[in-house]
C-alpha positions as CSV (number, residue, x, y, z in Angstrom):
1,M,49.1,-19.9,15.2
2,F,49.9,-19.3,11.5
3,L,46.8,-17.0,11.1
4,F,48.0,-15.0,14.2
5,Y,51.4,-14.5,12.5
6,V,49.7,-13.4,9.3
7,I,47.6,-10.8,11.1
8,L,50.6,-9.6,13.1
9,L,52.8,-9.1,10.1
10,S,50.0,-7.4,8.2
11,V,49.4,-4.9,11.0
12,F,53.2,-4.4,11.3
13,A,53.4,-3.6,7.5
14,L,50.3,-1.4,7.7
15,A,52.0,0.7,10.5
16,F,54.6,1.9,8.0
17,V,51.8,3.2,5.7
18,A,49.5,4.6,8.4
19,L,52.1,6.2,10.7
20,P,52.8,9.2,8.6
21,F,49.1,10.0,8.4
22,L,48.6,9.6,12.1
23,R,51.5,11.8,12.9
24,Q,50.3,14.5,10.5
25,K,49.3,17.8,12.2
26,P,45.5,18.4,12.3
27,T,44.1,20.5,9.6
28,L,42.8,23.9,11.1
29,I,39.8,25.4,9.5
30,E,39.5,29.0,10.7
31,V,36.2,30.7,10.4
32,D,35.7,34.5,11.2
33,R,32.0,34.8,11.7
34,K,31.9,38.6,12.4
35,A,33.7,39.2,9.1
36,E,31.2,37.0,7.3
37,N,28.2,38.7,8.9
38,L,29.7,42.2,8.0
39,R,30.3,41.1,4.4
40,A,26.7,39.9,4.1
41,Y,25.4,43.1,5.6
42,N,27.4,45.3,3.2
43,Q,26.2,43.2,0.3
44,Q,22.6,43.5,1.3
45,I,22.9,47.4,1.9
46,S,24.4,47.7,-1.5
47,E,21.7,45.8,-3.2
48,L,19.1,47.8,-1.2
49,G,20.6,51.1,-2.5
50,Q,20.6,49.9,-6.1
51,A,16.9,49.0,-5.8
52,F,16.1,52.4,-4.2
53,D,17.9,54.2,-7.1
54,A,15.8,52.2,-9.5
55,G,12.7,53.6,-7.8
56,E,11.5,50.4,-6.2
57,F,11.2,51.8,-2.7
58,T,10.2,55.1,-1.1
59,P,12.6,56.8,1.3
60,E,10.6,55.6,4.3
61,E,10.6,52.0,3.1
62,K,14.4,52.2,2.5
63,E,15.1,53.5,6.0
64,Q,12.9,50.8,7.5
65,M,14.8,48.0,5.6
66,E,18.2,49.4,6.6
67,N,17.2,49.4,10.2
68,E,16.1,45.8,10.0
69,L,19.4,44.8,8.4
70,K,21.3,46.6,11.2
71,L,19.3,44.8,13.8
72,K,20.0,41.4,12.2
73,L,23.7,42.2,12.0
74,L,23.8,42.9,15.7
75,E,22.0,39.6,16.6
76,D,24.4,37.6,14.5
77,T,27.4,39.3,16.0
78,A,26.1,38.6,19.5
79,R,26.0,34.9,18.8
80,A,29.5,34.8,17.5
81,D,31.2,35.1,20.9
82,T,34.4,33.3,19.6
83,P,35.9,35.0,16.7
84,K,37.5,31.8,15.3
85,A,36.3,28.2,15.3
86,L,38.8,25.3,14.9
87,Q,37.9,22.0,13.2
88,E,40.4,19.2,13.6
89,T,40.5,16.5,10.9
90,K,42.5,13.1,10.8
91,P,42.1,10.2,8.3
92,I,41.0,7.7,11.0
93,V,38.2,6.2,9.0
94,P,40.2,5.5,5.8
95,I,43.0,4.0,7.9
96,A,40.6,1.7,9.7
97,V,39.0,0.6,6.5
98,L,42.5,0.1,4.9
99,S,43.6,-2.0,7.9
100,V,40.7,-4.4,7.8
101,A,41.0,-4.7,4.0
102,L,44.7,-5.5,4.2
103,V,44.3,-8.2,6.8
104,I,41.5,-9.8,5.0
105,A,43.4,-9.7,1.7
106,S,46.5,-11.1,3.2
107,V,44.7,-14.1,4.8
108,A,42.8,-14.7,1.6
109,F,46.0,-14.6,-0.4
110,Y,47.8,-17.1,1.8
111,Y,44.9,-19.5,1.8
112,S,44.5,-19.3,-2.0
113,E,48.2,-19.1,-3.0
114,G,50.2,-20.0,0.0
115,N,51.7,-23.4,0.8
116,L,49.9,-24.0,4.1
117,D,50.2,-27.8,3.9
118,D,54.0,-27.5,4.0
119,I,53.9,-25.1,6.9
120,A,51.6,-27.4,8.9
121,L,53.9,-30.3,8.0
122,Q,57.0,-28.5,9.1
123,E,55.3,-27.6,12.4
124,A,54.3,-31.2,12.9
125,Y,57.8,-32.4,12.1
126,E,59.3,-30.1,14.7
127,Q,56.9,-31.6,17.3
128,A,57.2,-35.2,16.1
129,G,59.8,-36.1,18.7
130,T,57.8,-34.9,21.7
131,S,55.3,-37.8,21.9
132,A,54.0,-40.8,20.0
133,E,50.8,-38.9,19.1
134,A,52.9,-36.0,17.6
135,A,54.9,-38.5,15.6
136,D,51.7,-40.1,14.3
137,N,50.3,-36.7,13.4
138,Y,53.4,-35.9,11.4
139,L,53.4,-39.2,9.5
140,N,49.6,-38.8,8.8
141,L,50.1,-35.3,7.5
142,F,53.1,-36.4,5.4
143,E,51.1,-39.3,3.9
144,A,48.1,-37.0,3.2
145,K,50.3,-34.5,1.4
146,M,51.8,-37.2,-0.8
147,Q,48.3,-38.4,-1.9
148,D,48.0,-35.0,-3.6
149,N,51.5,-35.3,-5.2
150,P,51.5,-38.7,-7.0
151,D,54.5,-37.8,-9.2
152,D,56.8,-36.6,-6.3
153,I,59.3,-39.4,-6.4
154,E,61.6,-38.1,-3.8
155,G,58.6,-37.3,-1.5
156,W,57.3,-40.9,-1.8
157,W,60.8,-42.3,-1.2
158,S,61.3,-40.1,1.8
159,L,57.9,-41.1,3.3
160,G,58.8,-44.8,2.8
161,Q,62.1,-44.4,4.4
162,T,60.6,-42.5,7.3
163,F,58.1,-45.4,7.9
164,L,60.9,-47.9,7.6
165,N,63.1,-46.1,10.1
166,A,60.1,-45.9,12.5
167,G,59.6,-49.7,12.2
168,M,56.3,-49.3,10.3
169,Y,57.3,-51.7,7.6
170,A,53.9,-52.4,6.2
171,R,53.2,-48.7,5.7
172,S,56.6,-48.2,4.0
173,V,55.8,-50.7,1.2
174,P,53.0,-48.7,-0.6
175,A,55.1,-45.5,-0.3
176,F,58.1,-47.2,-2.1
177,E,55.7,-48.7,-4.7
178,N,54.3,-45.3,-5.4
179,A,57.8,-43.9,-5.8
180,L,58.6,-46.6,-8.3
181,M,55.4,-46.0,-10.3
182,A,56.2,-42.3,-10.4
183,L,59.7,-43.1,-11.6
184,E,58.4,-45.3,-14.4
185,R,56.2,-42.5,-15.7
186,L,59.3,-40.5,-16.5
187,P,60.4,-40.4,-20.2
188,E,64.0,-41.6,-19.2
189,V,64.9,-43.6,-16.2
190,L,68.4,-44.5,-14.9
191,D,68.9,-48.2,-14.2
192,Q,70.5,-47.4,-10.8
193,D,67.4,-45.4,-9.7
194,R,65.1,-48.2,-10.7
195,S,67.3,-50.7,-8.9
196,A,67.4,-48.6,-5.8
197,L,63.6,-48.3,-5.5
198,M,63.1,-52.0,-6.3
199,T,65.5,-52.8,-3.5
200,S,63.7,-50.5,-1.1
201,I,60.4,-52.3,-1.9
202,V,62.0,-55.7,-1.4
203,Q,63.7,-54.6,1.9
204,A,60.4,-53.4,3.3
205,R,58.6,-56.7,2.3
206,F,61.5,-58.7,3.7
207,L,61.0,-57.0,7.1
208,V,57.2,-57.3,6.9
209,N,57.5,-61.0,6.2
210,Q,59.8,-61.7,9.2
211,R,63.0,-61.8,7.1
212,A,61.6,-63.9,4.3
213,L,60.7,-63.2,0.7
214,K,58.0,-64.5,-1.5
215,D,58.8,-65.7,-5.0
216,D,57.7,-62.3,-6.6
217,D,60.0,-60.5,-4.2
218,K,62.9,-62.7,-5.1
219,R,62.3,-62.0,-8.8
220,M,62.2,-58.3,-8.1
221,L,65.5,-58.6,-6.2
222,K,67.1,-60.4,-9.1
223,Q,65.8,-57.7,-11.4
224,A,67.2,-55.0,-9.2
225,L,70.7,-56.7,-9.3
226,K,70.4,-57.0,-13.1
227,F,69.8,-53.3,-13.4
228,D,72.7,-52.5,-11.0
229,P,75.0,-55.4,-10.1
230,Q,76.8,-53.2,-7.6
231,N,73.7,-52.4,-5.6
232,R,75.1,-52.9,-2.0
233,T,71.7,-53.1,-0.3
234,A,70.4,-55.6,-2.8
235,L,73.6,-57.8,-2.4
236,G,73.2,-57.6,1.4
237,I,69.6,-58.7,1.3
238,A,70.3,-61.5,-1.2
239,G,72.9,-62.9,1.2
240,S,70.6,-62.5,4.2
241,V,67.7,-64.2,2.4
242,A,70.0,-67.1,1.4
243,F,71.4,-67.5,4.9
244,E,67.9,-67.5,6.5
245,E,66.8,-70.2,4.0
246,G,69.8,-72.3,4.8
247,D,71.5,-71.7,1.4
248,Y,74.9,-70.8,3.0
249,A,76.9,-71.3,-0.2
250,E,74.7,-68.6,-1.9
251,A,75.0,-66.3,1.1
252,V,78.8,-66.6,0.9
253,I,78.8,-65.7,-2.8
254,Q,76.5,-62.7,-2.4
255,W,78.4,-61.3,0.6
256,R,81.7,-61.8,-1.1
257,R,80.4,-59.7,-4.0
258,L,79.3,-57.1,-1.4
259,G,82.7,-57.1,0.2
260,Q,84.5,-56.5,-3.1
261,I,82.6,-53.3,-4.0
262,S,82.2,-51.7,-0.5
263,S,84.5,-50.9,2.3
264,I,81.6,-49.7,4.5
265,D,81.2,-52.0,7.5
266,S,83.7,-54.4,6.0
267,Q,84.1,-56.1,9.4
268,S,80.4,-57.0,9.5
269,V,80.5,-58.4,6.0
270,A,83.6,-60.4,6.8
271,S,81.9,-61.8,10.0
272,A,78.8,-62.7,7.9
273,I,80.9,-64.5,5.4
274,T,82.7,-66.4,8.1
275,A,79.4,-67.4,9.8
276,A,78.1,-68.8,6.5
277,E,81.3,-70.6,5.8
278,N,81.3,-72.1,9.3
279,R,77.7,-73.4,8.7
280,L,79.0,-75.1,5.6
281,L,81.9,-76.6,7.5
282,E,79.6,-77.9,10.2
283,A,77.4,-79.5,7.6
284,G,80.4,-81.1,5.9
285,K,79.8,-79.1,2.7
286,P,82.5,-77.4,0.7
287,I,83.0,-73.6,0.7
288,P,82.4,-72.1,-2.8
289,E,85.4,-71.1,-4.8
290,N,86.1,-67.5,-4.5
291,E,85.2,-65.8,-7.8
292,F,87.5,-62.9,-6.8
293,A,90.4,-65.2,-5.9
294,A,92.5,-64.1,-8.8
295,G,92.5,-60.4,-7.7
296,A,91.5,-60.5,-4.1
297,T,93.7,-63.3,-2.7
298,E,96.9,-62.5,-4.5
299,G,99.7,-63.1,-1.9
300,P,100.2,-65.6,0.9
301,S,97.5,-67.4,2.7
302,I,97.5,-69.6,5.8
303,L,95.3,-72.7,6.4
304,V,94.9,-73.1,10.1
305,S,93.8,-76.6,11.4
306,L,92.6,-75.9,14.9
307,D,91.8,-78.3,17.7
308,L,91.3,-78.2,21.5
309,A,93.3,-79.9,24.2
310,P,91.0,-82.6,26.0
311,E,91.8,-81.2,29.5
312,L,90.1,-77.9,28.5
313,A,86.9,-79.4,27.0
314,S,84.8,-78.6,30.1
315,K,86.0,-75.0,30.1
316,A,85.2,-74.6,26.4
317,L,81.5,-75.2,27.0
318,N,81.0,-71.6,27.9
319,A,82.9,-70.2,24.9
320,K,80.9,-68.0,22.5
321,T,83.3,-67.2,19.6
322,I,86.4,-68.5,18.0
323,Y,88.9,-65.9,16.8
324,V,91.9,-66.8,14.6
325,L,94.3,-64.0,13.8
326,A,97.7,-63.3,12.4
327,R,99.9,-60.5,13.8
328,I,103.4,-59.3,13.1
329,A,105.7,-61.2,15.4
330,G,107.3,-58.8,18.0
331,G,105.2,-56.0,16.5
332,P,102.0,-54.2,17.5
333,P,99.1,-56.3,18.9
334,M,96.8,-55.2,16.0
335,P,96.2,-58.2,13.7
336,V,96.9,-58.0,10.0
337,A,94.3,-60.7,9.3
338,V,91.5,-62.2,11.3
339,K,88.6,-64.7,11.1
340,Q,85.7,-65.0,13.5
341,L,83.5,-68.1,13.9
342,R,80.3,-68.0,16.0
343,S,80.4,-71.8,16.3
344,T,82.8,-73.1,18.8
345,I,82.8,-76.7,17.6
346,L,86.4,-78.1,17.2
347,P,88.3,-79.3,15.3
348,V,87.9,-76.9,12.4
349,Q,89.9,-75.4,9.5
350,I,90.1,-71.7,8.9
351,L,91.7,-70.0,6.0
352,L,93.4,-66.6,6.5
353,D,94.0,-64.7,3.2
354,Q,93.5,-61.3,1.7
355,N,89.8,-61.5,2.4
356,S,90.7,-61.7,6.1
357,K,92.7,-58.4,6.2
358,M,91.7,-55.8,8.7
359,G,91.9,-52.8,6.4
360,P,93.4,-51.5,3.2
361,M,96.9,-51.0,4.7
362,T,97.0,-54.5,6.3
363,G,96.9,-58.1,5.2
364,L,99.3,-61.0,4.8
365,T,102.4,-59.9,2.9
366,A,105.2,-62.1,1.6
367,G,108.5,-61.6,3.6
368,T,106.8,-60.7,6.9
369,T,107.1,-62.8,10.0
370,V,103.8,-63.4,11.8
371,E,102.4,-65.4,14.6
372,I,99.0,-67.1,14.7
373,V,96.7,-66.6,17.7
374,A,93.7,-68.8,18.1
375,R,91.3,-68.0,20.9
376,L,88.0,-69.3,22.4
377,S,86.4,-66.1,23.7
378,M,84.1,-66.5,26.7
379,S,82.7,-62.9,26.2
380,G,82.4,-62.9,22.4
381,V,84.8,-60.0,22.0
382,A,88.0,-60.0,20.1
383,N,90.3,-58.7,22.9
384,A,91.7,-61.4,25.2
385,A,90.1,-61.5,28.6
386,S,90.7,-63.6,31.7
387,G,89.3,-67.1,31.3
388,D,89.6,-67.2,27.5
389,L,91.3,-70.3,26.0
390,E,94.0,-69.7,23.5
391,V,97.2,-70.8,21.7
392,I,99.9,-68.7,20.1
393,S,102.1,-70.2,17.3
394,E,105.8,-69.9,16.8
395,P,106.8,-67.1,14.4
396,M,106.6,-68.0,10.7
397,T,107.9,-66.1,7.7
398,L,105.4,-65.9,4.8
399,G,106.2,-66.7,1.3
400,E,104.1,-66.1,-1.8
401,D,102.2,-69.4,-1.6
402,E,99.8,-71.0,0.8
403,H,101.0,-72.1,4.2
404,S,99.5,-74.7,6.6
405,I,99.7,-74.9,10.3
406,E,98.2,-77.1,13.0
407,L,97.4,-75.6,16.4
408,T,95.8,-76.9,19.6
409,I,94.3,-74.5,22.1
410,N,96.0,-75.5,25.3
411,S,96.2,-72.6,27.7
412,V,93.9,-70.3,29.8
413,V,94.3,-66.5,29.6
414,Q,95.1,-65.2,33.1
């Protein structure tokens, strides 16, 4: 297809050069043969007279020669029936040669100097979404191109990310590793860039190994966090690895750090922290002290001791999630603080503080009057639905310090 476009464009360009020649009027070569014959006859008669005057011929010989010349002139004149002959000329042959030469030169130039690999890669990219075979073709071409560009850091990273997004985790690992090696060959390297690539390698290996990391990978992850303590992806992976290994306290610590530096997907981070804290509570282990408590939890907090009425025990068997929230009494239904527990084992204690706020403009504020809602959700969603079990507290006005409240879930949402 590309070669077809090259030839087409070459011919199109050639038309601008050749068209003036092709439109040029033919050159007319006019030849008057009678005039030519007459001029030759007069020339020969003149020469014959000069020779006679010089004594080269007798009068008889001169007369005979003149008669012969007259006879020849008559014969030539008879053959020249058309007084003028036209000869048309056009530069067809030069144009044809030039056309072929231009096309050959264009193709040769593109093959020698043109970036045909990128063109083929772009065409494959445009077709990648049409079928699995087309997607594989694009990835193979992309990978082959990178083999010829070992120092292209962004190219290697993009290839690794493409493999990662396609679920080809094993193929993403060497791409990220090549990107890191190319980065290390630079004279100066930013710690954030090194940390980001190390984290990409660890993330790929984490997925290859079914959400587990080997010791070397753990060391690389720690090194990545040393280079950039605010690497959000690294903090998220560190918390996930700790959670998968049952180290819920470490998971809480890492995810708290993530929550402090990033507002992106804050609800997911808060839910992950709650899940880890809940596992610690179930195991009877203490929740780690919040290292950000001095800054993050300034203001009031509420420790909710939650239990379930015995008559609702059978209904609670189908519950999927516990939600404990604080909302402005008599105000909008949107909570100002919320905690979610995947475990539905009661009794349990839940702390609502500034880490539980729903957004930057919400949270527990001294002087406000709130009510606490605790709900066993049958569907797992936050909004109340028929069949959920819940309790709503009496309004309470918050001060600057910590508050405690005991609640028992004792009603069914209609």
